[in-house]
C-alpha positions as CSV (number, residue, x, y, z in Angstrom):
1,X,95.1,46.4,100.9
2,X,93.3,43.2,100.1
3,X,92.2,41.1,103.0
4,X,92.5,37.3,103.1
5,X,89.1,35.9,104.0
6,X,90.0,32.2,104.4
7,X,89.1,30.7,107.8
8,X,92.1,29.8,110.1
9,X,92.4,26.1,110.1
10,X,93.2,25.6,113.7
11,X,93.9,27.5,116.9
12,X,97.5,26.1,116.9
13,X,98.1,28.0,113.6
14,X,96.6,31.1,115.0
15,X,99.1,30.9,118.0
16,X,102.0,30.3,115.6
17,X,100.9,33.4,113.6
18,X,100.8,35.5,116.7
19,X,104.3,34.3,117.8
20,X,105.7,35.0,114.4
21,X,104.4,38.5,114.5
22,X,105.8,39.1,117.9
23,X,109.2,38.0,117.0
24,X,109.4,39.8,113.6
25,X,111.8,42.7,113.1
26,X,110.3,46.1,113.9
27,X,110.8,47.2,110.3
28,X,108.3,44.6,109.2
29,X,105.5,46.7,110.7
30,X,106.1,49.3,108.0
31,X,105.5,46.8,105.2
32,X,102.1,46.1,103.7
33,X,101.6,42.5,102.8
34,X,99.1,42.0,100.0
35,X,97.4,38.6,99.8
36,X,94.9,37.1,97.4
37,X,91.3,37.4,98.5
38,X,90.0,33.9,99.0
39,X,86.3,33.3,99.8
40,X,85.6,30.1,101.7
41,X,82.3,28.3,101.4
42,X,80.8,25.4,103.2
43,X,81.0,22.0,101.5
44,X,78.5,20.2,103.9
45,X,75.5,21.1,106.0
46,X,77.5,20.9,109.2
47,X,80.3,23.4,110.1
48,X,83.5,22.1,108.7
49,X,86.7,23.6,107.3
50,X,85.1,24.7,104.0
51,X,86.9,25.1,100.7
52,X,87.9,28.1,98.6
53,X,85.0,29.0,96.3
54,X,87.3,28.7,93.3
55,X,87.7,25.0,94.0
56,X,84.0,24.3,94.0
57,X,82.8,22.8,90.6
58,X,79.6,24.8,90.7
59,X,78.4,28.4,90.7
60,X,77.9,28.8,94.4
61,X,76.3,32.1,95.5
62,X,77.3,33.6,98.8
63,X,75.3,36.4,100.6
64,X,76.7,38.5,103.4
65,X,75.0,40.3,106.3
66,X,75.9,43.6,104.7
67,X,74.1,42.7,101.5
68,X,71.0,41.6,103.4
69,X,70.9,44.8,105.5
70,X,71.6,47.2,102.6
71,X,68.6,45.8,100.6
72,X,66.3,46.4,103.5
73,X,64.3,43.3,102.4
74,X,61.5,42.1,104.5
75,X,62.6,38.4,104.4
76,X,64.8,36.0,102.6
77,X,62.6,35.2,99.6
78,X,62.3,38.9,98.8
79,X,66.0,39.4,98.9
80,X,66.7,36.3,96.8
81,X,64.4,37.3,94.0
82,X,66.0,40.8,93.9
83,X,69.6,39.7,94.0
84,X,70.3,36.1,93.0
85,X,70.3,34.9,89.4
86,X,68.0,32.0,88.4
87,X,65.6,32.8,91.3
88,X,62.0,33.8,90.7
89,X,59.0,33.7,93.0
90,X,55.3,32.6,92.6
91,X,53.1,34.6,95.0
92,X,50.4,31.9,94.8
93,X,49.3,32.5,98.4
94,X,49.4,36.3,98.1
95,X,51.4,36.8,101.3
96,X,55.0,38.1,101.5
97,X,56.0,35.3,103.9
98,X,54.3,32.5,101.9
99,X,56.0,32.7,98.5
100,X,57.2,29.9,96.3
101,X,60.9,30.3,95.7
102,X,62.0,28.8,92.4
103,X,65.7,28.2,91.7
104,X,66.7,26.8,88.3
105,X,63.1,25.5,88.0
106,X,63.0,23.8,91.4
107,X,60.9,25.0,94.3
108,X,60.9,25.6,98.0
109,X,57.4,26.4,99.0
110,X,55.1,26.5,102.1
111,X,52.2,25.2,100.1
112,X,51.3,21.5,100.3
113,X,50.9,20.2,96.8
114,X,53.8,22.1,95.3
115,X,56.6,19.9,93.9
116,X,59.5,20.5,96.2
117,X,63.0,20.3,95.0
118,X,65.3,22.5,97.2
119,X,66.7,21.6,100.6
120,X,67.0,24.4,103.2
121,X,69.3,24.3,106.3
122,X,69.5,26.6,109.3
123,X,72.9,26.2,111.0
124,X,73.1,22.6,109.7
125,X,69.5,21.6,110.6
126,X,67.3,20.7,107.7
127,X,64.0,22.7,108.0
128,X,62.0,21.2,105.2
129,X,58.9,20.0,107.1
130,X,58.6,16.2,107.1
131,X,54.9,16.0,106.2
132,X,55.3,17.5,102.7
133,X,59.0,18.8,102.4
134,X,57.5,22.3,102.6
135,X,59.5,25.3,103.8
136,X,57.7,27.9,106.1
137,X,59.6,31.2,105.4
138,X,57.6,32.9,108.2
139,X,59.4,30.8,110.8
140,X,62.9,32.0,109.9
141,X,64.5,34.5,112.4
142,X,65.2,37.2,109.8
143,X,67.2,39.6,112.0
144,X,69.4,36.8,113.2
145,X,70.7,35.7,109.8
146,X,74.4,36.4,109.3
147,X,74.6,35.1,105.7
148,X,73.8,32.2,103.4
149,X,75.0,30.2,100.5
150,X,72.9,28.9,97.6
151,X,74.5,25.7,96.4
152,X,73.4,24.7,92.9
153,X,72.8,21.3,91.4
154,X,71.9,17.9,92.9
155,X,74.7,17.9,95.5
156,X,74.2,14.6,97.3
157,X,76.1,15.8,100.5
158,X,73.1,18.0,101.3
159,X,70.8,15.0,101.6
160,X,67.2,14.5,100.6
161,X,65.3,17.0,98.4
162,X,68.4,18.5,96.9
163,X,67.2,18.1,93.4
164,X,68.0,21.6,92.1
165,X,70.0,23.1,94.9
166,X,70.5,23.7,98.6
167,X,70.2,26.8,100.7
168,X,72.5,26.9,103.8
169,X,71.6,29.7,106.2
170,X,74.0,30.9,109.0
171,X,73.0,32.8,112.1
172,X,74.8,35.4,114.3
173,X,76.5,34.8,117.6
174,X,77.8,36.9,120.4
175,X,81.4,36.5,119.1
176,X,80.5,37.6,115.6
177,X,78.0,40.3,116.5
178,X,78.6,41.9,119.9
179,X,76.5,44.9,120.9
180,X,72.9,45.8,120.8
181,X,70.6,47.1,118.0
182,X,67.0,48.2,117.8
183,X,65.0,48.7,114.6
184,X,61.5,50.1,114.0
185,X,59.9,50.5,110.6
186,X,56.4,51.1,109.1
187,X,54.4,52.3,106.2
188,X,52.2,51.0,103.4
189,X,49.6,48.3,104.0
190,X,49.5,49.1,107.7
191,X,52.8,47.3,108.0
192,X,54.9,47.7,111.2
193,X,58.1,45.8,111.9
194,X,60.2,45.7,115.0
195,X,63.6,44.0,115.3
196,X,65.8,43.8,118.5
197,X,69.1,42.0,118.9
198,X,71.8,41.8,121.5
199,X,75.1,39.9,121.6
200,X,78.0,39.8,124.0
201,X,81.0,37.8,125.3
202,X,82.7,37.0,128.5
203,X,85.9,35.1,128.0
204,X,85.1,31.8,126.3
205,X,81.3,32.3,126.6
206,X,79.2,34.2,124.1
207,X,75.5,34.9,123.9
208,X,73.1,36.3,121.3
209,X,69.4,37.0,121.2
210,X,67.1,38.4,118.5
211,X,63.4,39.1,118.5
212,X,61.2,40.1,115.5
213,X,57.6,41.3,115.4
214,X,55.8,41.8,112.1
215,X,52.3,43.0,111.6
216,X,50.3,44.3,108.6
217,X,46.8,44.7,107.3
218,X,47.8,43.6,103.8
219,X,47.1,45.3,100.5
220,X,44.3,42.9,99.6
221,X,40.9,42.5,101.3
222,X,40.9,40.4,104.4
223,X,44.7,40.0,104.4
224,X,45.9,40.8,108.0
225,X,49.0,38.9,109.0
226,X,51.3,38.7,112.1
227,X,54.6,37.0,112.8
228,X,56.6,36.8,116.1
229,X,60.0,35.3,116.1
230,X,62.6,34.7,118.8
231,X,66.1,33.4,118.4
232,X,68.7,32.8,121.0
233,X,72.2,31.3,120.9
234,X,74.6,30.4,123.7
235,X,78.2,29.8,122.5
236,X,81.5,28.5,123.8
237,X,84.8,29.0,122.1
238,X,88.3,27.8,123.1
239,X,91.5,26.5,121.6
240,X,90.0,23.0,121.8
241,X,86.8,23.8,119.8
242,X,83.5,25.5,119.9
243,X,79.8,24.7,120.7
244,X,76.5,26.5,120.1
245,X,73.1,25.9,121.8
246,X,70.3,27.6,119.9
247,X,66.6,28.1,120.4
248,X,64.2,29.1,117.6
249,X,60.7,30.1,118.6
250,X,58.0,31.4,116.2
251,X,54.3,32.1,116.3
252,X,52.7,33.3,113.1
253,X,49.2,34.0,111.7
254,X,49.4,34.3,107.9
255,X,46.6,35.2,105.5
256,X,47.2,34.1,102.0
257,X,44.2,34.9,99.8
258,X,45.5,33.2,96.7
259,X,44.7,33.5,93.1
260,X,42.2,35.8,91.5
261,X,40.3,35.4,88.1
262,X,41.6,37.8,85.5
263,X,38.2,39.4,85.2
264,X,38.2,40.3,88.9
265,X,41.9,41.4,88.7
266,X,41.1,43.8,85.9
267,X,38.2,45.3,87.9
268,X,40.0,45.7,91.3
269,X,43.3,43.9,92.0
270,X,42.8,44.3,95.8
271,X,39.8,42.0,96.0
272,X,40.0,38.3,96.9
273,X,38.3,35.1,95.5
274,X,37.0,33.5,98.7
275,X,37.9,33.9,102.3
276,X,39.1,33.2,105.0
277,X,42.5,31.7,104.1
278,X,44.5,31.5,107.2
279,X,47.5,29.6,108.3
280,X,48.7,29.5,111.9
281,X,52.2,28.2,112.6
282,X,53.8,27.5,116.0
283,X,57.4,26.3,116.1
284,X,59.9,25.4,118.8
285,X,63.4,24.2,117.8
286,X,66.3,23.4,120.0
287,X,69.7,22.5,118.5
288,X,73.2,21.8,119.9
289,X,76.1,22.0,117.4
290,X,79.8,21.9,117.9
291,X,83.3,21.3,116.5
292,X,86.3,19.7,118.3
293,X,89.8,20.1,117.0
294,X,91.7,16.8,117.0
295,X,94.9,18.2,115.6
296,X,96.1,20.9,113.2
297,X,94.5,19.2,110.3
298,X,91.6,17.2,111.8
299,X,88.3,18.1,113.5
300,X,84.9,16.6,114.4
301,X,81.6,18.4,113.8
302,X,78.3,17.3,115.2
303,X,74.8,18.5,115.9
304,X,71.6,17.2,117.6
305,X,68.2,18.8,117.3
306,X,64.6,18.6,118.3
307,X,61.9,20.4,116.3
308,X,58.3,20.6,117.2
309,X,55.7,22.4,115.1
310,X,51.9,22.9,114.8
311,X,50.1,24.1,111.7
312,X,46.4,25.0,111.6
313,X,44.7,26.1,108.4
314,X,41.2,27.5,107.7
315,X,40.2,27.8,104.1
316,X,36.8,29.1,102.9
317,X,36.3,27.4,99.5
318,X,33.6,26.8,96.9
319,X,32.0,23.4,97.6
320,X,33.4,21.0,95.0
321,X,30.2,18.9,95.4
322,X,27.8,21.7,94.5
323,X,28.2,21.3,90.7
324,X,25.6,18.7,89.4
325,X,24.4,18.4,93.0
326,X,20.8,18.7,94.2
327,X,21.0,22.5,94.6
328,X,22.7,23.3,91.3
329,X,20.5,25.7,89.4
330,X,18.1,26.0,92.3
331,X,19.8,28.1,95.0
332,X,23.2,28.6,96.5
333,X,22.5,26.3,99.4
334,X,25.6,24.2,100.2
335,X,27.6,26.4,97.8
336,X,30.6,26.8,100.2
337,X,32.8,24.9,102.6
338,X,35.1,25.8,105.4
339,X,38.0,23.3,105.3
340,X,40.1,23.1,108.4
341,X,43.3,21.2,109.0
342,X,45.6,20.6,112.0
343,X,49.1,19.2,111.5
344,X,51.4,18.3,114.4
345,X,55.0,17.4,113.6
346,X,57.9,16.4,115.9
347,X,61.3,15.8,114.4
348,X,64.6,14.8,116.0
349,X,68.0,14.1,114.5
350,X,71.7,13.9,114.9
351,X,74.7,14.2,112.6
352,X,78.4,13.6,113.0
353,X,81.2,14.3,110.5
354,X,85.0,14.0,110.6
355,X,87.0,16.7,108.7
356,X,90.5,16.5,107.4
357,X,92.3,19.6,105.9
358,X,95.8,19.5,104.5
359,X,97.6,21.5,101.8
360,X,96.4,19.0,99.2
361,X,93.1,17.7,100.5
362,X,89.9,18.6,102.2
363,X,88.0,15.4,103.2
364,X,84.7,15.1,105.1
365,X,83.1,11.8,106.1
366,X,79.9,11.8,108.0
367,X,76.6,10.2,109.0
368,X,73.1,11.4,110.0
369,X,69.9,10.1,111.4
370,X,66.5,11.9,111.2
371,X,63.2,10.7,112.6
372,X,59.9,12.5,112.6
373,X,56.3,11.8,113.7
374,X,53.3,13.6,112.5
375,X,49.5,13.7,112.9
376,X,47.1,15.2,110.4
377,X,43.4,15.8,110.8
378,X,41.0,17.5,108.5
379,X,37.4,18.6,109.0
380,X,34.8,20.3,106.8
381,X,31.7,22.5,107.4
382,X,29.3,22.9,104.5
383,X,27.7,26.4,104.3
384,X,26.7,29.2,102.0
385,X,28.9,31.6,100.1
386,X,27.7,35.0,101.3
387,X,28.0,38.5,99.8
388,X,31.6,39.0,101.0
389,X,32.6,35.6,99.4
390,X,33.1,34.2,102.8
391,X,31.3,31.0,104.0
392,X,28.3,31.4,106.4
393,X,25.3,29.4,107.7
394,X,27.7,26.6,108.5
395,X,26.4,23.1,109.1
396,X,27.9,20.5,111.4
397,X,31.6,19.7,111.5
398,X,32.4,16.5,109.6
399,X,35.7,14.8,110.1
400,X,37.2,14.0,106.7
401,X,40.6,12.5,107.5
402,X,42.8,11.6,110.4
403,X,46.2,10.1,109.8
404,X,49.4,9.7,111.7
405,X,52.8,8.9,110.1
406,X,56.5,8.6,110.6
407,X,59.6,9.2,108.4
408,X,63.0,7.8,109.1
409,X,66.2,8.5,107.2
410,X,69.7,7.3,107.9
411,X,72.5,8.6,105.7
412,X,76.2,8.1,105.2
413,X,78.2,10.7,103.1
414,X,81.7,11.6,102.0
415,X,83.1,14.5,100.1
416,X,86.8,15.0,99.1
417,X,88.6,17.8,97.3
418,X,92.1,16.9,96.1
419,X,94.7,19.1,94.5
420,X,95.9,17.1,91.5
421,X,98.2,20.1,90.8
422,X,98.3,23.5,92.4
423,X,95.9,24.8,89.8
424,X,93.7,21.7,89.2
425,X,91.3,20.3,91.9
426,X,89.2,17.2,91.8
427,X,86.1,16.9,94.0
428,X,84.2,13.6,94.5
429,X,81.2,13.1,96.8
430,X,78.6,10.4,97.6
431,X,75.7,9.9,99.9
432,X,73.7,6.7,100.7
433,X,70.2,7.4,101.9
434,X,67.9,4.8,103.5
435,X,64.4,6.1,104.2
436,X,61.1,4.6,105.4
437,X,57.7,6.3,105.3
438,X,54.7,4.9,107.2
439,X,51.2,6.1,107.5
440,X,48.2,4.9,109.6
441,X,44.6,5.7,109.0
442,X,42.9,6.6,112.3
443,X,39.4,6.9,110.8
444,X,39.1,3.9,108.5
445,X,40.7,0.6,109.7
446,X,39.8,-1.4,106.6
447,X,41.5,-1.3,103.2
448,X,41.6,0.6,100.9
449,X,42.7,3.2,103.5
450,X,45.6,5.4,104.3
451,X,47.7,2.6,105.9
452,X,51.1,2.4,104.2
453,X,54.7,1.3,104.8
454,X,57.2,2.2,102.1
455,X,61.0,2.0,102.1
456,X,63.5,3.7,99.8
457,X,67.2,3.4,99.2
458,X,69.6,5.4,97.0
459,X,73.3,5.9,96.5
460,X,74.0,9.4,95.0
461,X,77.4,10.3,93.5
462,X,79.0,13.6,92.4
463,X,82.2,14.4,90.6
464,X,83.7,17.7,89.5
465,X,86.8,19.5,88.4
466,X,88.1,23.1,88.7
467,X,91.0,24.5,86.8
468,X,92.7,27.8,87.5
469,X,93.6,28.6,83.9
470,X,95.1,32.0,84.8
471,X,95.3,34.2,87.9
472,X,92.0,35.9,86.9
473,X,90.3,32.9,85.1
474,X,88.8,29.8,86.6
475,X,86.9,27.0,84.8
476,X,84.7,24.3,86.4
477,X,82.6,21.3,85.4
478,X,80.8,18.7,87.4
479,X,78.1,16.0,87.6
480,X,75.9,15.4,90.7
481,X,72.9,13.3,91.6
482,X,70.2,13.7,94.3
483,X,66.9,12.2,95.3
484,X,63.9,12.8,97.4
485,X,61.3,10.3,98.7
486,X,57.6,10.7,98.6
487,X,56.2,12.4,101.8
488,X,53.2,11.2,103.8
489,X,50.9,13.8,102.2
490,X,51.9,12.6,98.7
491,X,51.5,8.9,99.5
492,X,48.2,9.7,101.2
493,X,46.9,11.4,98.0
494,X,48.0,9.3,95.1
495,X,44.8,7.7,93.9
496,X,43.2,9.4,90.8
497,X,39.9,7.8,91.7
498,X,39.9,9.5,95.1
499,X,41.2,13.1,94.6
500,X,42.1,15.3,97.6
501,X,41.5,18.9,98.5
502,X,44.8,20.3,99.5
503,X,46.1,21.1,102.0
504,X,43.1,19.3,103.4
505,X,42.1,15.8,102.5
506,X,43.8,12.5,101.6
507,X,42.7,9.1,100.2
508,X,44.2,5.7,99.6
509,X,47.9,5.7,99.0
510,X,49.3,3.8,96.0
511,X,53.0,3.5,95.9
512,X,55.0,6.4,94.5
513,X,58.5,6.2,93.2
514,X,61.3,8.4,94.6
515,X,62.4,11.3,92.5
516,X,66.0,11.2,91.1
517,X,67.7,14.2,89.6
518,X,71.0,14.3,87.8
519,X,72.8,17.6,87.0
520,X,75.6,18.5,84.6
521,X,77.1,22.0,85.1
522,X,80.1,23.8,83.6
523,X,81.3,27.4,83.4
524,X,83.9,30.1,83.6
525,X,84.5,32.8,86.2
526,X,87.1,35.4,86.8
527,X,88.1,39.1,87.0
528,X,88.3,41.8,84.4
529,X,90.2,45.1,84.5
530,X,89.0,47.4,87.2
531,X,88.3,44.5,89.6
532,X,85.1,43.5,87.8
533,X,83.9,40.0,88.6
534,X,82.1,37.9,86.1
535,X,80.7,34.4,85.6
536,X,79.2,32.5,82.7
537,X,77.8,29.0,83.1
538,X,75.5,26.4,81.7
539,X,73.6,23.5,83.4
540,X,71.2,20.7,82.7
541,X,69.2,18.8,85.3
542,X,67.1,15.8,84.3
543,X,64.6,14.4,86.8
544,X,63.0,10.9,86.7
545,X,59.7,10.2,88.3
546,X,58.9,13.8,89.3
547,X,56.0,13.9,91.7
548,X,53.3,16.3,90.3
549,X,50.0,17.4,91.8
550,X,47.3,16.9,89.1
551,X,44.3,19.1,89.6
552,X,40.8,17.7,89.2
553,X,38.9,20.8,90.2
554,X,39.6,24.3,91.7
555,X,40.8,22.8,94.9
556,X,41.1,19.0,94.4
557,X,43.6,16.6,92.7
558,X,46.1,13.8,93.4
559,X,49.8,13.2,93.3
560,X,51.4,11.0,90.6
561,X,54.8,10.2,89.2
562,X,55.5,11.8,85.8
563,X,58.2,10.2,83.6
564,X,61.0,12.7,83.0
565,X,61.4,16.4,83.1
566,X,64.4,18.6,82.2
567,X,65.6,22.0,83.3
568,X,68.5,23.5,81.5
569,X,69.8,27.0,81.3
570,X,72.4,29.7,81.1
571,X,73.7,32.1,83.8
572,X,75.6,35.3,83.1
573,X,76.8,37.7,85.8
574,X,78.8,40.9,86.3
575,X,79.6,42.8,89.4
576,X,82.0,45.5,90.4
577,X,82.9,48.6,92.4
578,X,83.9,52.0,91.1
579,X,84.9,54.4,93.8
580,X,81.6,54.9,95.8
581,X,79.4,52.8,93.4
582,X,78.6,49.1,93.7
583,X,76.7,47.4,90.9
584,X,75.7,44.1,89.6
585,X,73.9,42.6,86.5
586,X,72.6,39.1,86.3
587,X,70.9,37.4,83.4
588,X,69.3,33.9,83.4
589,X,67.8,31.7,80.7
590,X,65.7,28.7,81.7
591,X,64.3,26.0,79.4
592,X,62.2,23.8,81.6
593,X,60.3,21.1,79.8
594,X,58.5,17.8,80.1
595,X,60.4,14.9,78.5
596,X,57.7,12.3,78.6
597,X,54.2,12.1,77.1
598,X,51.2,11.6,79.3
599,X,47.5,12.4,79.7
600,X,46.8,14.7,82.6
601,X,43.5,15.9,84.0
602,X,42.9,19.6,83.1
603,X,39.2,20.3,82.8
604,X,39.7,24.1,82.4
605,X,42.1,23.8,79.5
606,X,40.6,24.6,76.1
607,X,42.3,21.6,74.5
608,X,40.7,19.1,76.9
609,X,39.1,16.1,75.2
610,X,40.7,16.8,71.8
611,X,43.8,14.5,71.9
612,X,43.1,11.1,70.5
613,X,45.6,9.5,72.8
614,X,43.5,10.7,75.8
615,X,40.0,10.4,74.5
616,X,40.4,6.7,73.6
617,X,39.6,5.8,77.2
618,X,36.5,7.9,77.2
619,X,37.9,10.8,79.2
620,X,36.8,14.3,78.0
621,X,38.7,16.2,80.7
622,X,42.3,15.3,79.9
623,X,45.0,17.0,77.9
624,X,48.0,15.4,76.2
625,X,51.3,16.7,77.6
626,X,54.2,15.9,75.2
627,X,57.9,16.0,75.1
628,X,59.2,19.6,74.9
629,X,56.1,21.2,76.5
630,X,57.2,23.9,79.0
631,X,56.7,23.5,82.7
632,X,54.3,26.0,84.1
633,X,55.2,28.7,86.7
634,X,58.7,29.3,85.4
635,X,59.8,32.3,83.3
636,X,62.3,31.7,80.4
637,X,64.2,34.9,80.8
638,X,65.1,36.9,83.9
639,X,67.3,40.0,84.3
640,X,68.4,41.6,87.5
641,X,70.2,44.9,87.9
642,X,71.4,46.6,91.1
643,X,73.2,49.8,92.0
644,X,74.4,51.2,95.3
645,X,75.9,54.7,95.6
646,X,77.6,56.0,98.7
647,X,76.9,59.7,98.0
648,X,78.7,60.7,101.2
649,X,80.2,58.9,104.2
650,X,76.8,59.1,105.8
651,X,74.3,58.6,102.9
652,X,73.8,55.5,100.7
653,X,71.3,55.4,97.9
654,X,70.4,52.2,96.0
655,X,68.0,50.7,93.5
656,X,67.3,47.4,91.8
657,X,65.3,46.1,88.8
658,X,63.9,42.7,88.2
659,X,62.5,41.8,84.8
660,X,60.9,38.4,84.0
661,X,59.3,37.0,80.8
662,X,55.9,35.5,80.9
663,X,55.1,31.9,82.1
664,X,52.5,29.3,81.5
665,X,49.6,28.8,83.9
666,X,49.2,25.6,85.9
667,X,46.7,23.5,84.1
668,X,48.2,24.5,80.8
669,X,51.0,22.0,80.9
670,X,50.6,21.3,77.2
671,X,50.9,25.0,76.4
672,X,47.9,24.8,74.1
673,X,45.2,26.6,76.0
674,X,43.5,29.4,74.0
675,X,40.7,31.9,74.8
676,X,37.5,31.2,72.9
677,X,34.8,28.5,72.2
678,X,35.9,25.0,71.5
679,X,34.1,21.7,70.6
680,X,35.8,18.6,71.9
681,X,36.0,15.1,70.3
682,X,32.7,14.1,72.1
683,X,30.8,17.0,70.6
684,X,30.6,19.1,73.7
685,X,31.1,22.9,73.2
686,X,32.6,25.0,75.9
687,X,33.9,28.6,76.3
688,X,37.2,29.5,77.9
689,X,38.5,32.9,79.0
690,X,42.0,34.1,79.5
691,X,45.3,33.4,77.7
692,X,46.5,30.5,80.0
693,X,49.8,32.4,80.8
694,X,51.0,35.6,82.4
695,X,52.6,38.5,80.7
696,X,56.2,39.5,81.3
697,X,57.0,42.4,83.7
698,X,59.7,44.6,85.1
699,X,59.7,46.4,88.4
700,X,61.9,49.0,90.0
701,X,62.7,49.2,93.7
702,X,64.6,52.0,95.6
703,X,66.3,52.0,99.0
704,X,68.3,54.5,101.0
705,X,70.1,54.7,104.3
706,X,71.5,57.7,106.2
707,X,73.8,57.6,109.2
708,X,72.9,60.4,111.7
709,X,75.8,59.7,114.1
710,X,75.9,58.4,117.7
711,X,74.7,55.0,116.4
712,X,71.5,56.4,114.8
713,X,70.4,55.5,111.2
714,X,67.3,56.1,109.2
715,X,66.4,54.0,106.2
716,X,63.6,53.8,103.6
717,X,62.5,51.7,100.7
718,X,60.0,52.0,97.9
719,X,58.8,48.9,96.0
720,X,57.3,48.8,92.6
721,X,58.1,52.5,92.0
722,X,56.0,52.8,88.8
723,X,53.0,50.9,90.3
724,X,53.2,48.1,87.7
725,X,50.2,45.8,87.4
726,X,51.7,42.3,87.1
727,X,51.2,38.7,88.1
728,X,53.8,36.2,89.3
729,X,51.9,33.0,88.7
730,X,48.7,31.7,87.1
731,X,46.4,28.7,87.0
732,X,43.3,27.6,85.0
733,X,40.2,27.2,87.1
734,X,36.5,27.7,87.2
735,X,34.9,31.0,88.4
736,X,31.4,30.6,89.9
737,X,31.0,34.4,90.5
738,X,29.5,37.0,88.2
739,X,31.0,40.4,87.3
740,X,29.5,41.8,90.6
741,X,31.2,39.1,92.7
742,X,28.0,37.3,93.5
743,X,27.8,33.5,93.5
744,X,25.8,32.0,90.6
745,X,23.7,29.1,91.6
746,X,23.5,27.7,88.1
747,X,26.9,26.0,87.3
748,X,26.1,26.4,83.6
749,X,26.8,30.1,84.1
750,X,30.2,29.6,85.6
751,X,33.2,30.8,83.6
752,X,36.4,28.9,82.9
753,X,39.1,31.5,83.4
754,X,42.8,32.1,83.9
755,X,43.5,32.9,87.5
756,X,46.5,35.0,88.4
757,X,48.6,35.8,91.5
758,X,48.6,39.6,91.7
759,X,51.9,41.4,92.4
760,X,51.8,44.1,95.1
761,X,51.2,47.7,94.1
762,X,53.6,50.6,94.9
763,X,54.5,50.7,98.5
764,X,56.9,52.7,100.8
765,X,58.3,52.2,104.2
766,X,60.6,54.2,106.5
767,X,62.4,53.1,109.6
768,X,65.0,54.0,112.2
769,X,67.8,51.9,113.5
770,X,69.9,52.5,116.7
771,X,73.1,50.6,117.5
772,X,73.9,51.0,121.2
773,X,77.4,52.3,122.1
774,X,78.2,53.4,118.5
């Protein structure tokens, strides 16, 4: 019997349904009523009525708790790259909790300097950090996640930073997840993971608490990491409405050792370039959300939140001032630098929306206000790179930057889905954003400094149509527009004459334009014989004034607006169930290109100083990026396959494959880098190593779960079964170390190489799970 999954629209209708059942003739109990399966998805960040998925003019992807648990993934990025089409990751930091998540060519990353283009919400609270729109995946309470939705396109209802999509994450409650559960796992890389959760109810009151503890030594040298997360929710539900008070607390210490030159990767992929590379995060978030029923068809939803975080980084780097300095060619004195940062952020906000749900219309009108304060400081200690490629013999601490800033955004939004006919639905939406970003230099009171006050306004529309062509065939098409405003870190590092070391330093802040993205999307979806689900869609997103980080050395650069970029592609999906077997197959094609021409700094690209358009101004370290050149870091093709087999009632076996084509390295934006010796237009001859791109790869993962009875389960997973050597990202940079890993004091001996982000080797973990009272 199929089960109707649509949310009940009001407690009054629930009461009417109960009374109807009580008064029905006894013979009705013998009848089986089959109803169409309807999956309801959210149409706004706050809890509302939601609309049937078939009425959404986009390929929304929903993930349930069962899917998350069966994959036994460590965190959300790992699950997304295994399961969801159009998602790939760049492991630039080399840490499983610090991955860049790319969706349709747009990114949500914890790394300052990465162009951010996805908004992420946790129970309606936007968790993109205000200082750089970054997303810290290590702060998400993994065991408390009940499900999520990945909403594609530039949907304006989801607010700032929704250029390529929005990720809406839902958490558990005592009403949805009563009972207690304990989980312990461990295995490769010295990894151990503990998860504990408990939920319960008493009348109209519910409670839920979850605690996670993750610890590992890491598979690369000097890679120990630890994460502690706590999540609690106090809930109230009655006929009049519901309310949730949540607390999120996280303390983490992540080591991300970053990229490795190909020469060092070939010798031993476990080694690191320089160290230490530590990030410490400390988060406390308190949020209150609720919904009040006004009638059978109307309700109010609201939330308020306060979010406080502290981030500290310690990065051991090569000293950018060593080359052509007084010790170049003499000794390795002042060859390294320890760069430290401290970022404190406090954000508060509130949102209110009115929901109307009738047989022909689902209307939401709302407003939100967000305010954040932040303070950033950066210091540097000059030292010597030692035999371990760490920095020792440190000199005095020098304060490089100290800035405080604020961001304010007020928004008004509306979304409405109307049934033009029973099979034809029109959706319109709009959001008006008013933002202000201010910065104040606490070190330098005189211009040019970091003082700035910039305001931005934008009205973003959306319009879409869905058509139920047949009971098993649905068509959709839509247009949407979104924007994001420059963050304080971008405005504070926008002067090419004063490049910054990220995530460390900033300089004077020329004005940057806001980024505007426009998406067109269309597709078909439906069911085949045997209850096989399928979807096929195409999309195109054009962005104006993308904010890119242009590198000027291995660790320095500046932010700038870049004309236009375009991301377009194709998505094909199949999924089904045959007796005890669940399976899926997803293919994605992505064509992500620059649509404007510009000269960009790229001193480690073999084509530097060869384009007449760029050498006319006397620059020998620029490349010409032209219309049609591919964006780096994004594979063109991706294929994902998954299979789950319930061999018996107590044993489940599963596996999945991810295959990605190669991608261009950052610094090779013109796609012209080649290995070899090149003479530029000024007569200078240089040698370059590495292809300037990564090779394609495919990896196989396996997982299993066995129910032992009395609430006990054991589970296991094996990643990268065939121990594939692969890289998920690359960049062009300079390598000051010789084949033995020793620093070369003569910069003339340094090699310009392709650096890669090594993928993890084969690894296995086993765990036990106990559900109390089962």
